Legacy VTK file of the C-alpha trace (Angstrom):
# vtk DataFile Version 3.0
C-alpha trace
ASCII
DATASET POLYDATA
POINTS 343 float
-18.029 114.349 -38.443
-14.487 113.376 -37.487
-13.985 109.706 -38.307
-10.280 109.475 -37.640
-10.749 107.847 -34.222
-13.811 105.626 -35.016
-12.048 103.089 -37.219
-9.185 102.267 -34.774
-11.739 102.040 -31.955
-13.834 99.609 -34.036
-10.768 97.446 -34.623
-9.907 97.397 -30.946
-13.397 96.260 -30.077
-13.318 93.425 -32.633
-10.025 91.923 -31.231
-10.720 92.541 -27.575
-10.991 89.514 -25.180
-13.725 89.446 -22.660
-12.289 89.442 -19.107
-14.851 86.784 -18.032
-13.541 84.472 -20.722
-10.038 84.883 -19.397
-11.149 83.965 -15.897
-13.000 80.867 -17.160
-9.988 79.749 -19.168
-7.725 80.234 -16.143
-10.052 78.123 -14.003
-10.228 75.345 -16.644
-6.442 75.252 -16.927
-6.061 75.113 -13.153
-8.581 72.246 -12.909
-6.812 70.394 -15.709
-3.455 70.679 -13.981
-4.954 69.571 -10.678
-6.729 66.642 -12.328
-3.510 65.560 -14.011
-1.519 65.464 -10.797
-4.287 64.051 -8.589
-5.990 61.561 -10.887
-4.418 61.022 -14.292
-0.782 60.732 -13.246
-1.362 58.206 -10.328
-3.680 56.176 -12.565
-1.099 56.262 -15.356
1.594 55.090 -12.935
-0.628 52.209 -11.794
-1.267 51.167 -15.404
2.440 51.293 -16.177
3.111 49.006 -13.220
0.362 46.674 -14.395
1.761 46.578 -17.938
5.220 45.709 -16.625
3.791 42.845 -14.590
1.805 41.580 -17.583
4.945 41.597 -19.755
6.853 39.658 -17.106
4.092 37.040 -16.794
1.607 36.211 -14.054
2.500 37.975 -10.800
4.315 35.772 -8.385
2.891 36.208 -4.900
5.154 36.575 -1.919
8.147 37.653 -4.028
8.870 40.465 -1.597
9.118 39.984 2.126
9.040 43.699 2.890
7.540 44.402 6.299
4.090 46.077 6.176
3.651 49.635 7.460
3.522 49.834 11.223
0.108 51.531 11.362
-1.843 51.320 8.118
-4.896 53.044 9.573
-2.792 56.136 10.329
-1.593 56.537 6.717
-3.066 59.235 4.525
-4.687 58.544 1.174
-1.547 59.599 -0.708
0.604 57.401 1.496
-1.732 54.434 0.972
-1.612 54.959 -2.786
2.172 55.055 -2.625
2.205 51.814 -0.622
-0.152 50.268 -3.177
2.134 51.267 -6.071
5.129 49.823 -4.227
3.233 46.587 -3.658
2.332 46.478 -7.362
5.985 46.930 -8.301
6.940 44.142 -5.901
4.213 41.895 -7.380
2.310 41.772 -4.108
-1.227 41.936 -5.465
-3.194 39.914 -2.880
-0.456 38.526 -0.634
1.013 38.580 1.903
-1.817 39.394 4.246
-1.782 43.030 5.379
0.902 44.077 2.909
-0.572 43.846 -0.586
-1.915 46.248 -3.205
-5.559 45.181 -2.944
-5.719 45.845 0.795
-4.036 49.242 0.396
-6.455 50.285 -2.390
-9.471 49.151 -0.374
-8.166 51.078 2.629
-8.035 54.136 0.367
-11.688 53.555 -0.564
-12.570 53.283 3.116
-11.007 56.659 3.772
-12.173 58.210 0.494
-15.023 56.177 -1.065
-15.011 58.119 -4.329
-11.280 57.794 -5.028
-11.084 57.012 -8.740
-7.443 55.867 -8.662
-8.103 53.096 -6.158
-11.376 52.028 -7.773
-9.867 51.886 -11.268
-6.749 50.094 -10.031
-8.817 47.406 -8.297
-10.928 46.936 -11.418
-7.931 46.769 -13.769
-5.860 44.442 -11.558
-8.672 42.095 -10.531
-7.858 39.542 -13.224
-4.190 39.499 -12.185
-5.135 39.056 -8.555
-7.391 36.160 -9.583
-4.505 34.569 -11.511
-2.269 34.880 -8.467
-4.978 33.274 -6.308
-5.270 30.417 -8.808
-1.539 29.800 -8.383
-2.066 29.599 -4.641
-4.881 27.059 -5.173
-2.681 24.944 -7.438
0.049 24.953 -4.796
-2.619 23.575 -2.380
-2.178 26.307 0.215
-5.911 26.169 0.833
-6.157 28.510 3.830
-4.198 31.229 2.025
-6.250 30.670 -1.145
-9.482 31.121 0.812
-8.170 34.364 2.310
-7.249 35.692 -1.135
-10.658 34.757 -2.556
-12.352 36.574 0.317
-10.121 39.596 -0.377
-11.080 39.598 -4.063
-14.738 39.290 -3.077
-14.444 42.487 -1.050
-13.050 44.267 -4.095
-15.670 42.971 -6.570
-18.243 40.671 -4.921
-20.280 40.171 -8.120
-17.377 39.089 -10.333
-18.019 35.659 -11.911
-14.309 34.805 -11.598
-14.908 34.280 -7.874
-17.268 31.407 -8.655
-14.601 29.768 -10.804
-11.936 30.208 -8.127
-14.201 28.760 -5.436
-14.969 25.765 -7.686
-11.262 25.171 -8.312
-10.504 25.436 -4.605
-13.232 22.917 -3.786
-12.006 20.555 -6.528
-8.419 20.739 -5.269
-9.555 20.017 -1.735
-11.523 16.991 -2.913
-8.567 15.823 -4.991
-6.265 16.090 -1.986
-8.763 14.213 0.188
-9.051 11.496 -2.463
-5.265 11.183 -2.763
-4.896 10.971 1.001
-7.630 8.305 1.148
-5.947 6.343 -1.635
-2.634 6.547 0.198
-4.285 5.281 3.375
-5.982 2.452 1.473
-2.688 1.486 -0.155
-0.977 1.508 3.234
-3.722 -0.667 4.709
-3.502 -3.075 1.759
0.266 -3.312 2.131
-0.088 -3.948 5.858
-2.726 -6.625 5.221
-0.453 -8.256 2.635
2.439 -8.250 5.074
0.224 -9.761 7.783
-1.008 -12.438 5.365
2.566 -13.281 4.373
3.597 -13.490 8.019
0.606 -15.738 8.810
1.397 -18.000 5.843
5.026 -18.242 6.929
3.989 -19.100 10.486
1.558 -21.743 9.209
4.264 -23.263 6.997
6.664 -23.377 9.932
4.020 -25.016 12.113
3.254 -27.583 9.407
6.961 -28.328 8.977
7.345 -28.757 12.729
4.305 -31.044 12.865
5.598 -33.102 9.926
8.994 -33.475 11.563
7.348 -34.546 14.821
5.165 -37.080 12.956
8.207 -38.452 11.148
10.016 -38.857 14.451
6.991 -40.594 15.943
6.730 -43.012 13.019
10.442 -43.738 13.199
10.154 -44.389 16.921
7.215 -46.744 16.267
9.208 -48.616 13.613
12.192 -48.905 15.943
9.935 -50.213 18.691
8.336 -52.731 16.317
11.765 -53.912 15.194
12.877 -54.464 18.787
9.699 -56.392 19.569
10.179 -58.503 16.441
13.750 -59.286 17.388
12.649 -60.326 20.869
9.870 -62.549 19.521
12.193 -64.052 16.916
14.648 -64.922 19.653
11.904 -66.553 21.722
10.240 -68.549 18.880
12.999 -71.154 18.293
13.142 -71.892 21.994
9.403 -72.526 22.075
9.625 -74.909 19.155
12.657 -76.655 20.522
11.065 -77.578 23.865
9.105 -80.594 22.568
12.230 -81.966 20.885
14.209 -81.543 24.063
11.461 -83.229 26.008
11.384 -86.038 23.514
15.107 -86.490 23.817
14.709 -86.737 27.508
12.431 -89.683 26.866
15.180 -91.414 24.968
13.834 -90.699 21.474
16.057 -89.424 18.665
14.196 -86.510 17.010
15.502 -84.124 14.375
13.766 -80.890 13.315
12.385 -80.220 9.858
14.899 -78.346 7.716
13.858 -75.705 5.177
15.292 -76.612 1.789
13.320 -74.264 -0.484
12.197 -70.813 0.626
10.011 -68.452 -1.411
10.196 -64.800 -0.388
6.852 -63.055 0.081
5.669 -60.377 -2.341
5.629 -56.889 -0.812
2.060 -55.531 -1.040
1.799 -52.554 -3.397
-0.413 -50.525 -1.053
2.006 -51.030 1.833
4.938 -50.048 -0.360
3.227 -46.822 -1.476
2.435 -45.855 2.122
5.923 -46.830 3.329
4.487 -49.435 5.728
6.678 -52.106 7.311
5.849 -54.946 9.664
5.983 -58.685 10.374
3.726 -61.771 10.331
3.922 -64.906 12.580
2.565 -67.981 10.816
1.920 -71.503 12.004
2.417 -74.286 9.468
2.330 -78.059 9.252
5.240 -79.928 7.643
4.181 -83.405 6.578
6.277 -86.536 6.495
6.923 -85.788 2.860
8.215 -82.263 3.628
5.193 -80.543 2.076
3.744 -77.492 3.846
0.047 -77.325 4.713
-2.360 -75.672 7.130
-0.651 -72.269 7.029
-2.338 -69.850 9.469
-1.490 -66.365 10.736
-1.229 -66.327 14.519
-0.015 -62.739 14.947
0.907 -59.756 12.788
1.941 -56.124 13.013
0.151 -54.277 11.507
-2.934 -56.426 11.236
-4.158 -57.787 7.892
-1.622 -55.900 5.764
0.930 -58.608 5.041
-1.148 -61.730 5.930
-1.975 -62.854 2.375
1.573 -62.338 1.105
2.978 -64.333 4.023
0.529 -67.260 3.567
1.133 -67.425 -0.202
4.901 -67.514 0.270
5.026 -70.039 3.127
2.637 -72.378 1.300
5.342 -72.803 -1.390
8.126 -73.689 1.037
9.668 -77.174 1.006
11.262 -78.952 4.007
13.313 -81.995 4.728
10.866 -83.680 7.107
11.455 -84.040 10.804
12.645 -87.501 11.911
11.838 -89.591 14.967
14.133 -92.534 15.410
14.932 -92.356 11.710
11.318 -92.168 10.581
9.745 -89.057 8.942
7.039 -87.472 10.974
4.590 -84.573 10.744
5.385 -81.505 12.832
3.870 -78.068 13.416
6.212 -75.078 13.171
5.966 -71.318 13.726
7.912 -68.839 11.673
8.077 -65.029 11.457
8.287 -63.229 8.159
9.712 -59.664 8.188
8.456 -57.042 5.730
11.020 -54.250 5.438
11.575 -51.706 2.678
15.318 -52.091 2.921
16.073 -48.402 3.864
LINES 1 344
343 0 1 2 3 4 5 6 7 8 9 10 11 12 13 14 15 16 17 18 19 20 21 22 23 24 25 26 27 28 29 30 31 32 33 34 35 36 37 38 39 40 41 42 43 44 45 46 47 48 49 50 51 52 53 54 55 56 57 58 59 60 61 62 63 64 65 66 67 68 69 70 71 72 73 74 75 76 77 78 79 80 81 82 83 84 85 86 87 88 89 90 91 92 93 94 95 96 97 98 99 100 101 102 103 104 105 106 107 108 109 110 111 112 113 114 115 116 117 118 119 120 121 122 123 124 125 126 127 128 129 130 131 132 133 134 135 136 137 138 139 140 141 142 143 144 145 146 147 148 149 150 151 152 153 154 155 156 157 158 159 160 161 162 163 164 165 166 167 168 169 170 171 172 173 174 175 176 177 178 179 180 181 182 183 184 185 186 187 188 189 190 191 192 193 194 195 196 197 198 199 200 201 202 203 204 205 206 207 208 209 210 211 212 213 214 215 216 217 218 219 220 221 222 223 224 225 226 227 228 229 230 231 232 233 234 235 236 237 238 239 240 241 242 243 244 245 246 247 248 249 250 251 252 253 254 255 256 257 258 259 260 261 262 263 264 265 266 267 268 269 270 271 272 273 274 275 276 277 278 279 280 281 282 283 284 285 286 287 288 289 290 291 292 293 294 295 296 297 298 299 300 301 302 303 304 305 306 307 308 309 310 311 312 313 314 315 316 317 318 319 320 321 322 323 324 325 326 327 328 329 330 331 332 333 334 335 336 337 338 339 340 341 342
């Protein structure tokens, strides 16, 4: 048997590749290339953007004011993914409304619910979107913060971070309300203090006006009393002199009693403390020996304030007795004592 061709044939069969295997390998390679360009590369780009944002710090919302696409609904999935990547690069995760990465990724999922790039990007960037929303809460832009929380809830409604964000938003709102109430209370307290000060000032002015009016009235009363006293003092000697004149008309020689020792009255302490002034008219008897007796108050202003001081003083007076035809005689006199503080 000729074996010259069997051995090479056996070797060719051992190293031969099955054509089916080649087809399978070609299909696997084609699927790998397609998967790289459709899934792996966009996802890798999104993660690179995310890493850059993480290195730079918490994303700052609203950094870019780029106008949103004119018609988002008309964009294809690839175009929406491109817009989302641009928004990520511009740090527009959840704001502004209608032009942020989260809304673009969710629009992709609306058009293509199983899109792995959008789903993974939303999952990976959720924590950064939550951090951006927390910044909005801290800046007390409550309406915008509520919108961003609602947007995050659409992306991952079961995420516990939403509960924390809602609690922080509620706490900030309560804090703002409390601060506003405290400011209003402080303003009311300041207004009440100003009103109280104004009322106290008005009351002080009214009291000062009333005191000035009372002082003027008292001064007018003192002036009037002084004028009356002067008039009465001018009339008293004439009244006393009439009997002597009448006696002289009868041909009798009569001389009046002459005061030779006068004791000034003591000013009452109570009257001095209350700044009271006045006068007292007393009637007294001067005996033939010049001694004073029967001292009585016939009139006074004010009543009963200076009476005792006047009686005590007049009782110590001494007179040269009145004379009728050279003989001492007893006479009754009236005198007025003035009580002034000497101002």
